[in-house]
TORMAR-619560 format. One record per atom (N, C-alpha, C): chain; residue in three letters; y negated, z, x; atom name; residue number from 0. Coordinates in Angstrom, 1 decimal. Example, Ala and Ser with C-alpha at 12.3 -4.5 7.8 and 13.67 -1.06 7.14 Angstrom:
// TORMAR-619560
{chain: A resn: ALA py: 5.7 pz: 7.8 px: 13.2 name: N resi: 0}
{chain: A resn: ALA py: 4.5 pz: 7.8 px: 12.3 name: CA resi: 0}
{chain: A resn: ALA py: 3.3 pz: 7.8 px: 13.2 name: C resi: 0}
{chain: A resn: SER py: 2.2 pz: 7.1 px: 12.8 name: N resi: 1}
{chain: A resn: SER py: 1.1 pz: 7.1 px: 13.7 name: CA resi: 1}
{chain: A resn: SER py: 0.0 pz: 7.9 px: 12.9 name: C resi: 1}
END
This chain:
// TORMAR-619560
{chain: A resn: MET py: 5.3 pz: -13.3 px: 20.1 name: N resi: 0}
{chain: A resn: MET py: 4.7 pz: -12.1 px: 19.5 name: CA resi: 0}
{chain: A resn: MET py: 4.3 pz: -11.1 px: 20.6 name: C resi: 0}
{chain: A resn: GLU py: 3.1 pz: -10.7 px: 20.6 name: N resi: 1}
{chain: A resn: GLU py: 2.6 pz: -9.8 px: 21.6 name: CA resi: 1}
{chain: A resn: GLU py: 2.7 pz: -8.3 px: 21.2 name: C resi: 1}
{chain: A resn: PRO py: 3.1 pz: -7.4 px: 22.1 name: N resi: 2}
{chain: A resn: PRO py: 3.1 pz: -6.0 px: 21.8 name: CA resi: 2}
{chain: A resn: PRO py: 1.7 pz: -5.5 px: 21.6 name: C resi: 2}
{chain: A resn: LEU py: 1.6 pz: -4.5 px: 20.7 name: N resi: 3}
{chain: A resn: LEU py: 0.3 pz: -3.9 px: 20.5 name: CA resi: 3}
{chain: A resn: LEU py: 0.1 pz: -2.9 px: 21.6 name: C resi: 3}
{chain: A resn: ASN py: -1.2 pz: -2.7 px: 22.1 name: N resi: 4}
{chain: A resn: ASN py: -1.4 pz: -1.7 px: 23.1 name: CA resi: 4}
{chain: A resn: ASN py: -1.5 pz: -0.4 px: 22.4 name: C resi: 4}
{chain: A resn: SER py: -1.6 pz: 0.7 px: 23.2 name: N resi: 5}
{chain: A resn: SER py: -1.6 pz: 2.1 px: 22.6 name: CA resi: 5}
{chain: A resn: SER py: -2.8 pz: 2.3 px: 21.7 name: C resi: 5}
{chain: A resn: GLU py: -4.0 pz: 1.7 px: 22.0 name: N resi: 6}
{chain: A resn: GLU py: -5.1 pz: 1.9 px: 21.1 name: CA resi: 6}
{chain: A resn: GLU py: -4.9 pz: 1.2 px: 19.7 name: C resi: 6}
{chain: A resn: GLN py: -4.3 pz: 0.0 px: 19.8 name: N resi: 7}
{chain: A resn: GLN py: -3.9 pz: -0.7 px: 18.5 name: CA resi: 7}
{chain: A resn: GLN py: -2.9 pz: 0.1 px: 17.7 name: C resi: 7}
{chain: A resn: VAL py: -1.9 pz: 0.6 px: 18.4 name: N resi: 8}
{chain: A resn: VAL py: -0.9 pz: 1.4 px: 17.7 name: CA resi: 8}
{chain: A resn: VAL py: -1.5 pz: 2.7 px: 17.1 name: C resi: 8}
{chain: A resn: THR py: -2.4 pz: 3.3 px: 17.8 name: N resi: 9}
{chain: A resn: THR py: -3.1 pz: 4.5 px: 17.2 name: CA resi: 9}
{chain: A resn: THR py: -3.9 pz: 4.1 px: 16.0 name: C resi: 9}
{chain: A resn: GLU py: -4.6 pz: 3.0 px: 16.1 name: N resi: 10}
{chain: A resn: GLU py: -5.4 pz: 2.6 px: 15.0 name: CA resi: 10}
{chain: A resn: GLU py: -4.5 pz: 2.2 px: 13.8 name: C resi: 10}
{chain: A resn: ALA py: -3.4 pz: 1.6 px: 14.0 name: N resi: 11}
{chain: A resn: ALA py: -2.5 pz: 1.3 px: 12.9 name: CA resi: 11}
{chain: A resn: ALA py: -1.9 pz: 2.5 px: 12.3 name: C resi: 11}
{chain: A resn: LEU py: -1.6 pz: 3.5 px: 13.1 name: N resi: 12}
{chain: A resn: LEU py: -1.0 pz: 4.8 px: 12.5 name: CA resi: 12}
{chain: A resn: LEU py: -2.0 pz: 5.5 px: 11.6 name: C resi: 12}
{chain: A resn: GLN py: -3.3 pz: 5.3 px: 11.8 name: N resi: 13}
{chain: A resn: GLN py: -4.3 pz: 6.0 px: 11.0 name: CA resi: 13}
{chain: A resn: GLN py: -4.2 pz: 5.4 px: 9.6 name: C resi: 13}
{chain: A resn: GLN py: -3.7 pz: 4.2 px: 9.4 name: N resi: 14}
{chain: A resn: GLN py: -3.6 pz: 3.5 px: 8.1 name: CA resi: 14}
{chain: A resn: GLN py: -2.2 pz: 3.6 px: 7.6 name: C resi: 14}
{chain: A resn: LEU py: -1.3 pz: 4.2 px: 8.2 name: N resi: 15}
{chain: A resn: LEU py: 0.1 pz: 4.2 px: 7.8 name: CA resi: 15}
{chain: A resn: LEU py: 0.6 pz: 5.6 px: 7.5 name: C resi: 15}
{chain: A resn: ASP py: 0.4 pz: 6.1 px: 6.3 name: N resi: 16}
{chain: A resn: ASP py: 0.8 pz: 7.4 px: 6.0 name: CA resi: 16}
{chain: A resn: ASP py: 2.3 pz: 7.7 px: 6.2 name: C resi: 16}
{chain: A resn: GLY py: 2.6 pz: 8.7 px: 6.9 name: N resi: 17}
{chain: A resn: GLY py: 4.0 pz: 9.1 px: 7.2 name: CA resi: 17}
{chain: A resn: GLY py: 4.7 pz: 8.5 px: 8.3 name: C resi: 17}
{chain: A resn: TRP py: 4.0 pz: 7.6 px: 9.1 name: N resi: 18}
{chain: A resn: TRP py: 4.6 pz: 6.9 px: 10.2 name: CA resi: 18}
{chain: A resn: TRP py: 4.1 pz: 7.5 px: 11.5 name: C resi: 18}
{chain: A resn: GLN py: 5.0 pz: 7.5 px: 12.5 name: N resi: 19}
{chain: A resn: GLN py: 4.7 pz: 8.0 px: 13.8 name: CA resi: 19}
{chain: A resn: GLN py: 5.4 pz: 7.1 px: 14.9 name: C resi: 19}
{chain: A resn: VAL py: 5.1 pz: 7.3 px: 16.1 name: N resi: 20}
{chain: A resn: VAL py: 5.9 pz: 6.6 px: 17.2 name: CA resi: 20}
{chain: A resn: VAL py: 6.9 pz: 7.6 px: 17.7 name: C resi: 20}
{chain: A resn: GLU py: 8.1 pz: 7.1 px: 17.8 name: N resi: 21}
{chain: A resn: GLU py: 9.2 pz: 7.8 px: 18.4 name: CA resi: 21}
{chain: A resn: GLU py: 10.0 pz: 6.9 px: 19.3 name: C resi: 21}
{chain: A resn: ASN py: 10.1 pz: 7.2 px: 20.6 name: N resi: 22}
{chain: A resn: ASN py: 10.8 pz: 6.4 px: 21.5 name: CA resi: 22}
{chain: A resn: ASN py: 10.4 pz: 5.0 px: 21.5 name: C resi: 22}
{chain: A resn: GLY py: 9.1 pz: 4.8 px: 21.4 name: N resi: 23}
{chain: A resn: GLY py: 8.5 pz: 3.4 px: 21.4 name: CA resi: 23}
{chain: A resn: GLY py: 8.7 pz: 2.6 px: 20.2 name: C resi: 23}
{chain: A resn: LYS py: 9.1 pz: 3.2 px: 19.1 name: N resi: 24}
{chain: A resn: LYS py: 9.3 pz: 2.5 px: 17.8 name: CA resi: 24}
{chain: A resn: LYS py: 8.4 pz: 3.2 px: 16.7 name: C resi: 24}
{chain: A resn: LEU py: 8.0 pz: 2.4 px: 15.8 name: N resi: 25}
{chain: A resn: LEU py: 7.3 pz: 2.9 px: 14.6 name: CA resi: 25}
{chain: A resn: LEU py: 8.3 pz: 3.4 px: 13.6 name: C resi: 25}
{chain: A resn: CYS py: 8.2 pz: 4.7 px: 13.3 name: N resi: 26}
{chain: A resn: CYS py: 9.2 pz: 5.4 px: 12.6 name: CA resi: 26}
{chain: A resn: CYS py: 8.7 pz: 6.2 px: 11.4 name: C resi: 26}
{chain: A resn: ALA py: 9.5 pz: 6.3 px: 10.3 name: N resi: 27}
{chain: A resn: ALA py: 9.1 pz: 7.1 px: 9.2 name: CA resi: 27}
{chain: A resn: ALA py: 10.4 pz: 7.6 px: 8.5 name: C resi: 27}
{chain: A resn: ASP py: 10.3 pz: 8.8 px: 7.9 name: N resi: 28}
{chain: A resn: ASP py: 11.4 pz: 9.4 px: 7.1 name: CA resi: 28}
{chain: A resn: ASP py: 11.0 pz: 9.4 px: 5.6 name: C resi: 28}
{chain: A resn: PHE py: 11.9 pz: 9.1 px: 4.8 name: N resi: 29}
{chain: A resn: PHE py: 11.7 pz: 9.1 px: 3.3 name: CA resi: 29}
{chain: A resn: PHE py: 12.7 pz: 9.9 px: 2.6 name: C resi: 29}
{chain: A resn: GLU py: 12.3 pz: 10.7 px: 1.7 name: N resi: 30}
{chain: A resn: GLU py: 13.2 pz: 11.6 px: 0.9 name: CA resi: 30}
{chain: A resn: GLU py: 13.2 pz: 11.1 px: -0.6 name: C resi: 30}
{chain: A resn: PHE py: 14.4 pz: 11.2 px: -1.2 name: N resi: 31}
{chain: A resn: PHE py: 14.5 pz: 10.8 px: -2.6 name: CA resi: 31}
{chain: A resn: PHE py: 15.3 pz: 11.9 px: -3.3 name: C resi: 31}
{chain: A resn: ASP py: 15.4 pz: 11.8 px: -4.6 name: N resi: 32}
{chain: A resn: ASP py: 16.1 pz: 12.8 px: -5.4 name: CA resi: 32}
{chain: A resn: ASP py: 17.6 pz: 12.9 px: -5.1 name: C resi: 32}
{chain: A resn: ASP py: 18.1 pz: 11.7 px: -4.8 name: N resi: 33}
{chain: A resn: ASP py: 19.6 pz: 11.6 px: -4.7 name: CA resi: 33}
{chain: A resn: ASP py: 19.9 pz: 10.3 px: -3.9 name: C resi: 33}
{chain: A resn: PHE py: 21.2 pz: 10.1 px: -3.7 name: N resi: 34}
{chain: A resn: PHE py: 21.7 pz: 8.9 px: -3.0 name: CA resi: 34}
{chain: A resn: PHE py: 21.3 pz: 7.6 px: -3.7 name: C resi: 34}
{chain: A resn: VAL py: 21.4 pz: 7.6 px: -5.0 name: N resi: 35}
{chain: A resn: VAL py: 21.0 pz: 6.4 px: -5.7 name: CA resi: 35}
{chain: A resn: VAL py: 19.6 pz: 6.0 px: -5.5 name: C resi: 35}
{chain: A resn: GLY py: 18.7 pz: 7.0 px: -5.5 name: N resi: 36}
{chain: A resn: GLY py: 17.3 pz: 6.7 px: -5.2 name: CA resi: 36}
{chain: A resn: GLY py: 17.1 pz: 6.2 px: -3.8 name: C resi: 36}
{chain: A resn: ALA py: 17.8 pz: 6.8 px: -2.8 name: N resi: 37}
{chain: A resn: ALA py: 17.7 pz: 6.3 px: -1.4 name: CA resi: 37}
{chain: A resn: ALA py: 18.2 pz: 4.9 px: -1.3 name: C resi: 37}
{chain: A resn: PHE py: 19.4 pz: 4.7 px: -1.9 name: N resi: 38}
{chain: A resn: PHE py: 20.0 pz: 3.3 px: -1.8 name: CA resi: 38}
{chain: A resn: PHE py: 19.2 pz: 2.3 px: -2.5 name: C resi: 38}
{chain: A resn: GLY py: 18.6 pz: 2.6 px: -3.6 name: N resi: 39}
{chain: A resn: GLY py: 17.7 pz: 1.6 px: -4.2 name: CA resi: 39}
{chain: A resn: GLY py: 16.5 pz: 1.3 px: -3.4 name: C resi: 39}
{chain: A resn: PHE py: 15.9 pz: 2.3 px: -2.7 name: N resi: 40}
{chain: A resn: PHE py: 14.8 pz: 2.0 px: -1.7 name: CA resi: 40}
{chain: A resn: PHE py: 15.3 pz: 1.1 px: -0.6 name: C resi: 40}
{chain: A resn: ILE py: 16.4 pz: 1.4 px: -0.1 name: N resi: 41}
{chain: A resn: ILE py: 17.0 pz: 0.6 px: 1.0 name: CA resi: 41}
{chain: A resn: ILE py: 17.1 pz: -0.9 px: 0.6 name: C resi: 41}
{chain: A resn: SER py: 17.6 pz: -1.0 px: -0.7 name: N resi: 42}
{chain: A resn: SER py: 17.8 pz: -2.4 px: -1.2 name: CA resi: 42}
{chain: A resn: SER py: 16.4 pz: -3.1 px: -1.3 name: C resi: 42}
{chain: A resn: GLN py: 15.4 pz: -2.4 px: -1.8 name: N resi: 43}
{chain: A resn: GLN py: 14.1 pz: -3.0 px: -1.9 name: CA resi: 43}
{chain: A resn: GLN py: 13.5 pz: -3.4 px: -0.5 name: C resi: 43}
{chain: A resn: VAL py: 13.7 pz: -2.5 px: 0.5 name: N resi: 44}
{chain: A resn: VAL py: 13.2 pz: -2.8 px: 1.8 name: CA resi: 44}
{chain: A resn: VAL py: 14.0 pz: -4.0 px: 2.4 name: C resi: 44}
{chain: A resn: ALA py: 15.3 pz: -4.0 px: 2.1 name: N resi: 45}
{chain: A resn: ALA py: 16.1 pz: -5.2 px: 2.6 name: CA resi: 45}
{chain: A resn: ALA py: 15.6 pz: -6.5 px: 2.1 name: C resi: 45}
{chain: A resn: LEU py: 15.2 pz: -6.6 px: 0.9 name: N resi: 46}
{chain: A resn: LEU py: 14.6 pz: -7.8 px: 0.4 name: CA resi: 46}
{chain: A resn: LEU py: 13.3 pz: -8.2 px: 1.0 name: C resi: 46}
{chain: A resn: ILE py: 12.4 pz: -7.2 px: 1.2 name: N resi: 47}
{chain: A resn: ILE py: 11.2 pz: -7.5 px: 1.9 name: CA resi: 47}
{chain: A resn: ILE py: 11.4 pz: -7.9 px: 3.3 name: C resi: 47}
{chain: A resn: ALA py: 12.3 pz: -7.2 px: 4.0 name: N resi: 48}
{chain: A resn: ALA py: 12.6 pz: -7.5 px: 5.4 name: CA resi: 48}
{chain: A resn: ALA py: 13.2 pz: -8.9 px: 5.6 name: C resi: 48}
{chain: A resn: GLU py: 14.1 pz: -9.2 px: 4.7 name: N resi: 49}
{chain: A resn: GLU py: 14.7 pz: -10.6 px: 4.8 name: CA resi: 49}
{chain: A resn: GLU py: 13.7 pz: -11.7 px: 4.6 name: C resi: 49}
{chain: A resn: SER py: 12.8 pz: -11.5 px: 3.6 name: N resi: 50}
{chain: A resn: SER py: 11.8 pz: -12.5 px: 3.3 name: CA resi: 50}
{chain: A resn: SER py: 10.8 pz: -12.6 px: 4.5 name: C resi: 50}
{chain: A resn: ALA py: 10.6 pz: -11.6 px: 5.3 name: N resi: 51}
{chain: A resn: ALA py: 9.7 pz: -11.6 px: 6.4 name: CA resi: 51}
{chain: A resn: ALA py: 10.5 pz: -12.0 px: 7.7 name: C resi: 51}
{chain: A resn: ASN py: 11.8 pz: -12.1 px: 7.6 name: N resi: 52}
{chain: A resn: ASN py: 12.7 pz: -12.3 px: 8.7 name: CA resi: 52}
{chain: A resn: ASN py: 12.4 pz: -11.3 px: 9.9 name: C resi: 52}
{chain: A resn: HIS py: 12.3 pz: -10.0 px: 9.4 name: N resi: 53}
{chain: A resn: HIS py: 12.0 pz: -9.0 px: 10.4 name: CA resi: 53}
{chain: A resn: HIS py: 12.7 pz: -7.7 px: 9.9 name: C resi: 53}
{chain: A resn: HIS py: 13.8 pz: -7.3 px: 10.5 name: N resi: 54}
{chain: A resn: HIS py: 14.7 pz: -6.4 px: 10.0 name: CA resi: 54}
{chain: A resn: HIS py: 14.6 pz: -5.0 px: 10.7 name: C resi: 54}
{chain: A resn: PRO py: 14.6 pz: -3.9 px: 9.9 name: N resi: 55}
{chain: A resn: PRO py: 14.4 pz: -2.6 px: 10.5 name: CA resi: 55}
{chain: A resn: PRO py: 15.8 pz: -2.0 px: 11.0 name: C resi: 55}
{chain: A resn: ASN py: 15.6 pz: -1.1 px: 11.9 name: N resi: 56}
{chain: A resn: ASN py: 16.8 pz: -0.2 px: 12.2 name: CA resi: 56}
{chain: A resn: ASN py: 16.6 pz: 1.0 px: 11.2 name: C resi: 56}
{chain: A resn: TRP py: 17.7 pz: 1.4 px: 10.6 name: N resi: 57}
{chain: A resn: TRP py: 17.6 pz: 2.5 px: 9.7 name: CA resi: 57}
{chain: A resn: TRP py: 18.9 pz: 3.3 px: 9.6 name: C resi: 57}
{chain: A resn: SER py: 18.8 pz: 4.5 px: 9.1 name: N resi: 58}
{chain: A resn: SER py: 19.9 pz: 5.3 px: 8.8 name: CA resi: 58}
{chain: A resn: SER py: 19.7 pz: 6.0 px: 7.4 name: C resi: 58}
{chain: A resn: ASN py: 20.8 pz: 6.3 px: 6.8 name: N resi: 59}
{chain: A resn: ASN py: 20.7 pz: 6.9 px: 5.5 name: CA resi: 59}
{chain: A resn: ASN py: 21.8 pz: 8.0 px: 5.4 name: C resi: 59}
{chain: A resn: VAL py: 21.3 pz: 9.2 px: 5.1 name: N resi: 60}
{chain: A resn: VAL py: 22.2 pz: 10.4 px: 4.8 name: CA resi: 60}
{chain: A resn: VAL py: 21.8 pz: 10.9 px: 3.5 name: C resi: 60}
{chain: A resn: TYR py: 22.7 pz: 10.7 px: 2.5 name: N resi: 61}
{chain: A resn: TYR py: 22.6 pz: 11.1 px: 1.1 name: CA resi: 61}
{chain: A resn: TYR py: 21.2 pz: 10.7 px: 0.6 name: C resi: 61}
{chain: A resn: SER py: 20.2 pz: 11.6 px: 0.5 name: N resi: 62}
{chain: A resn: SER py: 18.9 pz: 11.3 px: -0.2 name: CA resi: 62}
{chain: A resn: SER py: 17.8 pz: 11.0 px: 0.8 name: C resi: 62}
{chain: A resn: SER py: 18.1 pz: 10.9 px: 2.1 name: N resi: 63}
{chain: A resn: SER py: 17.1 pz: 10.6 px: 3.1 name: CA resi: 63}
{chain: A resn: SER py: 17.3 pz: 9.3 px: 3.8 name: C resi: 63}
{chain: A resn: VAL py: 16.2 pz: 8.6 px: 4.2 name: N resi: 64}
{chain: A resn: VAL py: 16.3 pz: 7.4 px: 4.9 name: CA resi: 64}
{chain: A resn: VAL py: 15.3 pz: 7.5 px: 6.1 name: C resi: 64}
{chain: A resn: HIS py: 15.8 pz: 7.1 px: 7.3 name: N resi: 65}
{chain: A resn: HIS py: 15.0 pz: 7.1 px: 8.5 name: CA resi: 65}
{chain: A resn: HIS py: 14.9 pz: 5.6 px: 8.8 name: C resi: 65}
{chain: A resn: ILE py: 13.6 pz: 5.1 px: 9.0 name: N resi: 66}
{chain: A resn: ILE py: 13.4 pz: 3.7 px: 9.4 name: CA resi: 66}
{chain: A resn: ILE py: 12.7 pz: 3.7 px: 10.8 name: C resi: 66}
{chain: A resn: ALA py: 13.2 pz: 2.8 px: 11.7 name: N resi: 67}
{chain: A resn: ALA py: 12.5 pz: 2.6 px: 13.0 name: CA resi: 67}
{chain: A resn: ALA py: 12.3 pz: 1.1 px: 13.1 name: C resi: 67}
{chain: A resn: LEU py: 11.0 pz: 0.8 px: 13.4 name: N resi: 68}
{chain: A resn: LEU py: 10.6 pz: -0.6 px: 13.5 name: CA resi: 68}
{chain: A resn: LEU py: 10.2 pz: -0.9 px: 14.9 name: C resi: 68}
{chain: A resn: SER py: 10.6 pz: -2.0 px: 15.4 name: N resi: 69}
{chain: A resn: SER py: 10.2 pz: -2.6 px: 16.7 name: CA resi: 69}
{chain: A resn: SER py: 10.5 pz: -4.1 px: 16.6 name: C resi: 69}
{chain: A resn: THR py: 9.9 pz: -4.9 px: 17.5 name: N resi: 70}
{chain: A resn: THR py: 10.2 pz: -6.3 px: 17.5 name: CA resi: 70}
{chain: A resn: THR py: 11.0 pz: -6.7 px: 18.7 name: C resi: 70}
{chain: A resn: HIS py: 12.2 pz: -7.2 px: 18.4 name: N resi: 71}
{chain: A resn: HIS py: 13.2 pz: -7.5 px: 19.4 name: CA resi: 71}
{chain: A resn: HIS py: 12.6 pz: -8.6 px: 20.4 name: C resi: 71}
{chain: A resn: GLU py: 11.9 pz: -9.6 px: 19.8 name: N resi: 72}
{chain: A resn: GLU py: 11.4 pz: -10.7 px: 20.6 name: CA resi: 72}
{chain: A resn: GLU py: 10.2 pz: -10.2 px: 21.5 name: C resi: 72}
{chain: A resn: ALA py: 9.8 pz: -9.0 px: 21.3 name: N resi: 73}
{chain: A resn: ALA py: 8.7 pz: -8.5 px: 22.2 name: CA resi: 73}
{chain: A resn: ALA py: 9.3 pz: -7.3 px: 23.0 name: C resi: 73}
{chain: A resn: ASP py: 10.5 pz: -7.4 px: 23.4 name: N resi: 74}
{chain: A resn: ASP py: 11.2 pz: -6.4 px: 24.2 name: CA resi: 74}
{chain: A resn: ASP py: 11.2 pz: -5.0 px: 23.5 name: C resi: 74}
{chain: A resn: ASP py: 11.5 pz: -5.1 px: 22.2 name: N resi: 75}
{chain: A resn: ASP py: 11.5 pz: -3.9 px: 21.3 name: CA resi: 75}
{chain: A resn: ASP py: 10.3 pz: -3.1 px: 21.3 name: C resi: 75}
{chain: A resn: SER py: 9.1 pz: -3.7 px: 21.5 name: N resi: 76}
{chain: A resn: SER py: 7.8 pz: -3.1 px: 21.4 name: CA resi: 76}
{chain: A resn: SER py: 7.3 pz: -3.1 px: 20.0 name: C resi: 76}
{chain: A resn: ILE py: 6.3 pz: -2.4 px: 19.7 name: N resi: 77}
{chain: A resn: ILE py: 5.7 pz: -2.4 px: 18.4 name: CA resi: 77}
{chain: A resn: ILE py: 4.7 pz: -3.6 px: 18.4 name: C resi: 77}
{chain: A resn: THR py: 4.8 pz: -4.4 px: 17.3 name: N resi: 78}
{chain: A resn: THR py: 3.9 pz: -5.6 px: 17.2 name: CA resi: 78}
{chain: A resn: THR py: 3.3 pz: -5.5 px: 15.8 name: C resi: 78}
{chain: A resn: GLU py: 2.4 pz: -6.5 px: 15.5 name: N resi: 79}
{chain: A resn: GLU py: 1.8 pz: -6.6 px: 14.2 name: CA resi: 79}
{chain: A resn: GLU py: 2.8 pz: -6.8 px: 13.1 name: C resi: 79}
{chain: A resn: LEU py: 4.0 pz: -7.4 px: 13.4 name: N resi: 80}
{chain: A resn: LEU py: 5.0 pz: -7.6 px: 12.4 name: CA resi: 80}
{chain: A resn: LEU py: 5.5 pz: -6.2 px: 11.9 name: C resi: 80}
{chain: A resn: ASP py: 5.7 pz: -5.3 px: 12.8 name: N resi: 81}
{chain: A resn: ASP py: 6.1 pz: -3.9 px: 12.5 name: CA resi: 81}
{chain: A resn: ASP py: 5.1 pz: -3.2 px: 11.6 name: C resi: 81}
{chain: A resn: VAL py: 3.9 pz: -3.4 px: 11.9 name: N resi: 82}
{chain: A resn: VAL py: 2.8 pz: -2.7 px: 11.1 name: CA resi: 82}
{chain: A resn: VAL py: 2.8 pz: -3.3 px: 9.7 name: C resi: 82}
{chain: A resn: LYS py: 2.9 pz: -4.6 px: 9.6 name: N resi: 83}
{chain: A resn: LYS py: 2.9 pz: -5.3 px: 8.3 name: CA resi: 83}
{chain: A resn: LYS py: 4.1 pz: -4.8 px: 7.5 name: C resi: 83}
{chain: A resn: LEU py: 5.3 pz: -4.7 px: 8.1 name: N resi: 84}
{chain: A resn: LEU py: 6.4 pz: -4.3 px: 7.4 name: CA resi: 84}
{chain: A resn: LEU py: 6.3 pz: -2.8 px: 6.9 name: C resi: 84}
{chain: A resn: ALA py: 5.7 pz: -2.0 px: 7.8 name: N resi: 85}
{chain: A resn: ALA py: 5.5 pz: -0.6 px: 7.4 name: CA resi: 85}
{chain: A resn: ALA py: 4.6 pz: -0.5 px: 6.2 name: C resi: 85}
{chain: A resn: ARG py: 3.5 pz: -1.3 px: 6.2 name: N resi: 86}
{chain: A resn: ARG py: 2.6 pz: -1.3 px: 5.1 name: CA resi: 86}
{chain: A resn: ARG py: 3.4 pz: -1.7 px: 3.8 name: C resi: 86}
{chain: A resn: GLU py: 4.2 pz: -2.7 px: 3.8 name: N resi: 87}
{chain: A resn: GLU py: 5.0 pz: -3.1 px: 2.7 name: CA resi: 87}
{chain: A resn: GLU py: 5.9 pz: -2.1 px: 2.2 name: C resi: 87}
{chain: A resn: ILE py: 6.6 pz: -1.4 px: 3.2 name: N resi: 88}
{chain: A resn: ILE py: 7.5 pz: -0.3 px: 2.9 name: CA resi: 88}
{chain: A resn: ILE py: 6.7 pz: 0.8 px: 2.2 name: C resi: 88}
{chain: A resn: ASN py: 5.6 pz: 1.2 px: 2.7 name: N resi: 89}
{chain: A resn: ASN py: 4.8 pz: 2.2 px: 2.0 name: CA resi: 89}
{chain: A resn: ASN py: 4.4 pz: 1.9 px: 0.6 name: C resi: 89}
{chain: A resn: LYS py: 4.2 pz: 0.6 px: 0.3 name: N resi: 90}
{chain: A resn: LYS py: 3.8 pz: 0.2 px: -1.1 name: CA resi: 90}
{chain: A resn: LYS py: 5.0 pz: 0.6 px: -2.0 name: C resi: 90}
{chain: A resn: LEU py: 6.2 pz: 0.6 px: -1.5 name: N resi: 91}
{chain: A resn: LEU py: 7.3 pz: 1.0 px: -2.4 name: CA resi: 91}
{chain: A resn: LEU py: 7.4 pz: 2.4 px: -2.8 name: C resi: 91}
{chain: A resn: THR py: 6.7 pz: 3.3 px: -2.1 name: N resi: 92}
{chain: A resn: THR py: 6.7 pz: 4.7 px: -2.3 name: CA resi: 92}
{chain: A resn: THR py: 5.5 pz: 5.3 px: -3.0 name: C resi: 92}
{chain: A resn: THR py: 4.6 pz: 4.4 px: -3.4 name: N resi: 93}
{chain: A resn: THR py: 3.4 pz: 4.9 px: -4.1 name: CA resi: 93}
{chain: A resn: THR py: 3.5 pz: 4.7 px: -5.6 name: C resi: 93}
END
């Protein structure tokens, strides 16, 4: 898996509402009404990530979820796998 160059990352970000690059990773923050909403979202993302065999780094504090995507096999760079997973995650919030 090849890392995306900066132009490709910029182009991808234009299509990924709420995502940005932080410390070389594709990141987004999600807010929910409560812990149950956040945990339900995490569970849905987990199923998508497992089926893609591409797992996010994330943290959860009560009603908020922070997700950071990078591809370990590409030296923790952003790849098309990350962009695809971000698109699928965004579908859960629309």
